[in-house]
VMD Tcl script that builds the backbone (N, CA, C; Angstrom):
set m [mol new atoms 237]
animate dup $m
set s [atomselect $m all]
$s set {name element resname resid chain x y z} {
  {N N MET 1 A 0.818 -1.216 0.112}
  {CA C MET 1 A 0.026 -0.020 -0.026}
  {C C MET 1 A 0.960 1.254 0.047}
  {N N GLY 2 A 0.333 2.219 -0.822}
  {CA C GLY 2 A 1.290 3.419 -0.776}
  {C C GLY 2 A 0.271 4.477 -0.220}
  {N N SER 3 A 1.240 5.876 0.039}
  {CA C SER 3 A 0.524 6.784 0.580}
  {C C SER 3 A -0.351 7.474 -0.007}
  {N N LEU 4 A -0.550 7.309 -1.382}
  {CA C LEU 4 A -1.768 8.082 -2.211}
  {C C LEU 4 A -2.598 6.861 -2.485}
  {N N ASP 5 A -2.907 5.843 -2.011}
  {CA C ASP 5 A -3.754 4.840 -2.299}
  {C C ASP 5 A -5.038 5.223 -2.360}
  {N N ASN 6 A -5.928 4.921 -3.488}
  {CA C ASN 6 A -7.360 5.401 -3.567}
  {C C ASN 6 A -7.272 6.865 -3.710}
  {N N LEU 7 A -6.252 7.322 -4.430}
  {CA C LEU 7 A -6.608 8.791 -4.839}
  {C C LEU 7 A -6.073 8.964 -6.337}
  {N N SER 8 A -6.898 9.693 -6.962}
  {CA C SER 8 A -6.400 10.172 -8.270}
  {C C SER 8 A -6.195 11.321 -8.499}
  {N N PHE 9 A -5.089 11.622 -9.635}
  {CA C PHE 9 A -4.491 12.917 -10.018}
  {C C PHE 9 A -4.371 12.923 -11.549}
  {N N CYS 10 A -4.718 14.194 -11.724}
  {CA C CYS 10 A -4.486 14.812 -13.212}
  {C C CYS 10 A -3.275 15.783 -13.125}
  {N N ILE 11 A -2.594 15.707 -14.045}
  {CA C ILE 11 A -1.431 16.813 -14.078}
  {C C ILE 11 A -1.454 17.732 -15.282}
  {N N THR 12 A -1.427 19.152 -15.001}
  {CA C THR 12 A -1.574 19.976 -16.161}
  {C C THR 12 A -0.586 21.198 -15.774}
  {N N GLY 13 A -0.237 21.833 -17.018}
  {CA C GLY 13 A 0.830 22.818 -16.968}
  {C C GLY 13 A 2.207 22.225 -17.113}
  {N N ASP 14 A 3.230 23.128 -16.736}
  {CA C ASP 14 A 4.699 22.696 -16.739}
  {C C ASP 14 A 5.190 22.212 -15.508}
  {N N VAL 15 A 5.906 21.287 -15.533}
  {CA C VAL 15 A 6.560 20.828 -14.311}
  {C C VAL 15 A 7.803 21.433 -13.993}
  {N N GLU 16 A 7.793 21.518 -12.703}
  {CA C GLU 16 A 9.171 22.293 -12.303}
  {C C GLU 16 A 10.157 21.443 -11.309}
  {N N THR 17 A 9.642 20.345 -10.473}
  {CA C THR 17 A 10.503 19.490 -9.753}
  {C C THR 17 A 10.706 18.210 -10.080}
  {N N PHE 18 A 10.113 17.613 -11.191}
  {CA C PHE 18 A 10.373 16.709 -12.010}
  {C C PHE 18 A 10.914 16.816 -13.475}
  {N N LYS 19 A 11.565 15.889 -14.027}
  {CA C LYS 19 A 11.927 16.277 -15.490}
  {C C LYS 19 A 11.040 16.234 -16.610}
  {N N ASN 20 A 9.820 15.571 -16.295}
  {CA C ASN 20 A 8.892 15.639 -17.370}
  {C C ASN 20 A 7.578 14.979 -16.589}
  {N N ARG 21 A 6.616 15.254 -17.277}
  {CA C ARG 21 A 5.314 14.855 -16.597}
  {C C ARG 21 A 5.089 13.238 -16.644}
  {N N THR 22 A 5.882 12.643 -17.346}
  {CA C THR 22 A 5.946 10.898 -17.213}
  {C C THR 22 A 6.389 10.618 -15.892}
  {N N GLU 23 A 7.617 11.498 -15.378}
  {CA C GLU 23 A 8.179 11.102 -14.234}
  {C C GLU 23 A 7.048 11.300 -13.172}
  {N N VAL 24 A 6.422 12.546 -13.245}
  {CA C VAL 24 A 5.248 12.667 -12.086}
  {C C VAL 24 A 4.522 11.736 -12.005}
  {N N GLN 25 A 3.929 11.235 -13.203}
  {CA C GLN 25 A 2.939 10.070 -13.367}
  {C C GLN 25 A 3.477 8.816 -12.687}
  {N N GLU 26 A 4.752 8.502 -12.954}
  {CA C GLU 26 A 5.549 7.316 -12.345}
  {C C GLU 26 A 5.567 7.462 -10.633}
  {N N TYR 27 A 5.641 8.810 -10.303}
  {CA C TYR 27 A 6.069 9.003 -8.817}
  {C C TYR 27 A 4.837 8.787 -8.170}
  {N N ILE 28 A 3.517 9.150 -8.695}
  {CA C ILE 28 A 2.265 8.920 -8.290}
  {C C ILE 28 A 1.921 7.765 -8.147}
  {N N LYS 29 A 2.036 7.038 -9.460}
  {CA C LYS 29 A 1.895 5.288 -9.476}
  {C C LYS 29 A 2.717 4.624 -8.453}
  {N N ASN 30 A 3.998 4.764 -8.380}
  {CA C ASN 30 A 4.867 4.471 -7.093}
  {C C ASN 30 A 4.131 4.514 -5.731}
  {N N HIS 31 A 3.681 5.544 -5.425}
  {CA C HIS 31 A 3.191 5.866 -4.170}
  {C C HIS 31 A 1.585 5.265 -4.051}
  {N N GLY 32 A 1.087 4.296 -4.867}
  {CA C GLY 32 A -0.209 3.858 -5.383}
  {C C GLY 32 A -1.496 4.653 -5.730}
  {N N GLY 33 A -1.186 5.922 -6.246}
  {CA C GLY 33 A -1.838 6.867 -6.813}
  {C C GLY 33 A -2.380 6.466 -8.317}
  {N N LEU 34 A -3.765 7.129 -8.648}
  {CA C LEU 34 A -3.946 6.689 -10.119}
  {C C LEU 34 A -3.983 7.911 -10.914}
  {N N ILE 35 A -3.906 7.530 -12.152}
  {CA C ILE 35 A -3.657 8.938 -13.185}
  {C C ILE 35 A -4.837 8.990 -13.861}
  {N N LYS 36 A -5.165 10.209 -13.855}
  {CA C LYS 36 A -6.422 10.536 -14.811}
  {C C LYS 36 A -6.092 11.583 -15.856}
  {N N SER 37 A -6.606 11.487 -17.144}
  {CA C SER 37 A -6.325 12.131 -17.963}
  {C C SER 37 A -7.091 13.651 -17.878}
  {N N GLY 38 A -8.071 13.700 -17.245}
  {CA C GLY 38 A -8.976 14.822 -17.515}
  {C C GLY 38 A -9.541 14.985 -15.808}
  {N N VAL 39 A -10.349 16.077 -15.953}
  {CA C VAL 39 A -10.921 16.699 -14.704}
  {C C VAL 39 A -12.121 16.261 -14.522}
  {N N SER 40 A -12.581 15.657 -13.380}
  {CA C SER 40 A -14.235 15.204 -13.298}
  {C C SER 40 A -14.529 15.319 -11.786}
  {N N LYS 41 A -15.637 15.121 -11.310}
  {CA C LYS 41 A -16.082 15.175 -10.044}
  {C C LYS 41 A -15.530 14.053 -9.085}
  {N N THR 42 A -14.930 12.929 -9.910}
  {CA C THR 42 A -14.501 12.054 -8.887}
  {C C THR 42 A -12.849 12.099 -8.860}
  {N N LEU 43 A -12.245 13.122 -9.597}
  {CA C LEU 43 A -10.669 13.350 -9.161}
  {C C LEU 43 A -10.469 13.920 -7.933}
  {N N SER 44 A -9.599 13.276 -7.353}
  {CA C SER 44 A -8.912 13.588 -6.145}
  {C C SER 44 A -8.226 15.108 -5.926}
  {N N TYR 45 A -7.479 15.188 -6.862}
  {CA C TYR 45 A -6.356 16.331 -7.169}
  {C C TYR 45 A -6.088 16.836 -8.305}
  {N N LEU 46 A -6.017 17.950 -8.581}
  {CA C LEU 46 A -5.421 18.383 -10.051}
  {C C LEU 46 A -3.889 18.905 -9.679}
  {N N VAL 47 A -2.941 18.511 -9.981}
  {CA C VAL 47 A -1.427 18.894 -9.758}
  {C C VAL 47 A -0.867 19.989 -10.804}
  {N N THR 48 A -0.579 21.101 -10.158}
  {CA C THR 48 A -0.245 22.226 -11.173}
  {C C THR 48 A 0.495 23.212 -10.456}
  {N N ASN 49 A 1.473 23.640 -11.145}
  {CA C ASN 49 A 2.542 24.907 -10.254}
  {C C ASN 49 A 1.918 26.283 -10.810}
  {N N SER 50 A 0.877 26.455 -11.315}
  {CA C SER 50 A 0.341 27.596 -11.856}
  {C C SER 50 A -1.064 27.916 -11.596}
  {N N ASP 51 A -1.459 29.162 -11.167}
  {CA C ASP 51 A -3.049 29.273 -10.896}
  {C C ASP 51 A -3.286 30.205 -12.229}
  {N N GLU 52 A -2.549 29.859 -13.462}
  {CA C GLU 52 A -3.192 30.263 -14.619}
  {C C GLU 52 A -4.425 29.945 -15.006}
  {N N PRO 53 A -5.580 30.492 -15.223}
  {CA C PRO 53 A -6.829 29.732 -15.439}
  {C C PRO 53 A -6.808 29.135 -16.882}
  {N N THR 54 A -6.222 27.900 -16.740}
  {CA C THR 54 A -6.591 26.935 -17.897}
  {C C THR 54 A -7.881 26.223 -17.795}
  {N N ALA 55 A -8.132 25.534 -18.788}
  {CA C ALA 55 A -9.502 24.577 -18.930}
  {C C ALA 55 A -9.565 23.757 -17.958}
  {N N LYS 56 A -8.432 23.004 -17.474}
  {CA C LYS 56 A -8.549 22.166 -16.349}
  {C C LYS 56 A -8.573 22.823 -15.277}
  {N N TYR 57 A -7.701 23.682 -14.696}
  {CA C TYR 57 A -7.856 24.520 -13.621}
  {C C TYR 57 A -9.163 25.028 -13.404}
  {N N ASN 58 A -9.936 25.615 -14.401}
  {CA C ASN 58 A -11.054 26.190 -14.166}
  {C C ASN 58 A -12.047 25.063 -13.901}
  {N N LYS 59 A -12.024 23.984 -14.506}
  {CA C LYS 59 A -13.012 23.067 -14.339}
  {C C LYS 59 A -12.719 22.255 -12.889}
  {N N ALA 60 A -11.646 22.157 -12.421}
  {CA C ALA 60 A -11.449 21.599 -11.092}
  {C C ALA 60 A -11.982 22.602 -10.208}
  {N N LYS 61 A -11.983 24.100 -10.510}
  {CA C LYS 61 A -12.277 25.136 -9.352}
  {C C LYS 61 A -13.728 25.018 -9.382}
  {N N GLU 62 A -14.661 24.564 -10.605}
  {CA C GLU 62 A -15.916 24.809 -10.849}
  {C C GLU 62 A -16.492 23.458 -10.037}
  {N N LEU 63 A -15.810 22.230 -10.061}
  {CA C LEU 63 A -16.402 20.897 -9.591}
  {C C LEU 63 A -15.802 20.814 -8.008}
  {N N GLY 64 A -14.856 21.780 -7.555}
  {CA C GLY 64 A -14.526 21.563 -6.044}
  {C C GLY 64 A -13.345 20.622 -6.048}
  {N N VAL 65 A -12.706 20.355 -7.102}
  {CA C VAL 65 A -11.523 19.416 -6.797}
  {C C VAL 65 A -10.520 20.229 -6.400}
  {N N ARG 66 A -9.761 19.855 -5.368}
  {CA C ARG 66 A -8.561 20.040 -4.703}
  {C C ARG 66 A -7.407 20.565 -5.635}
  {N N ILE 67 A -6.729 21.563 -5.661}
  {CA C ILE 67 A -5.546 21.768 -6.681}
  {C C ILE 67 A -4.585 22.012 -5.671}
  {N N ILE 68 A -3.389 21.077 -6.187}
  {CA C ILE 68 A -2.061 21.142 -5.216}
  {C C ILE 68 A -0.904 21.300 -6.344}
  {N N SER 69 A 0.095 21.911 -5.680}
  {CA C SER 69 A 1.566 22.073 -6.594}
  {C C SER 69 A 2.276 20.778 -6.535}
  {N N GLU 70 A 3.333 20.691 -7.131}
  {CA C GLU 70 A 4.181 19.508 -6.917}
  {C C GLU 70 A 4.623 19.196 -5.612}
  {N N ALA 71 A 5.191 20.321 -4.854}
  {CA C ALA 71 A 5.666 20.279 -3.695}
  {C C ALA 71 A 4.579 19.635 -2.877}
  {N N GLN 72 A 3.230 20.141 -2.769}
  {CA C GLN 72 A 2.520 19.641 -1.682}
  {C C GLN 72 A 2.229 17.952 -2.291}
  {N N LEU 73 A 2.189 17.523 -3.675}
  {CA C LEU 73 A 2.082 16.084 -3.894}
  {C C LEU 73 A 3.401 15.635 -3.338}
  {N N ARG 74 A 4.714 16.013 -3.443}
  {CA C ARG 74 A 5.466 15.423 -2.649}
  {C C ARG 74 A 5.416 15.023 -1.126}
  {N N ALA 75 A 4.857 16.071 -0.388}
  {CA C ALA 75 A 4.801 16.172 0.849}
  {C C ALA 75 A 3.527 15.278 1.160}
  {N N MET 76 A 2.637 15.016 0.380}
  {CA C MET 76 A 1.668 13.851 0.570}
  {C C MET 76 A 2.055 12.387 0.525}
  {N N ALA 77 A 2.781 12.348 -0.395}
  {CA C ALA 77 A 3.299 11.004 -0.921}
  {C C ALA 77 A 4.491 10.755 0.231}
  {N N GLU 78 A 5.309 11.541 0.944}
  {CA C GLU 78 A 6.195 11.137 1.802}
  {C C GLU 78 A 5.660 10.782 3.078}
  {N N LYS 79 A 4.398 11.295 3.386}
  {CA C LYS 79 A 3.871 10.971 4.738}
  {C C LYS 79 A 4.074 9.404 4.958}
}
mol reanalyze $m
mol bondsrecalc $m
mol representation Tube
mol addrep $m
């Protein structure tokens, strides 16, 4: 079991603390999380380093999906 078990994540925008988006996805999977390609009401977290109002960001806000940074993701995974 991982620290991100039963949680789903969608990544949007540029990555800053990982080499690329694939590395972020592998990190999440290695900690038990699931990767989603889009934002829906069943998504646990949208991972982004920007508050730029992209389509995914706006949809997450509209649906009440929590928006976190890469740093917050790492903190959650390391618990």
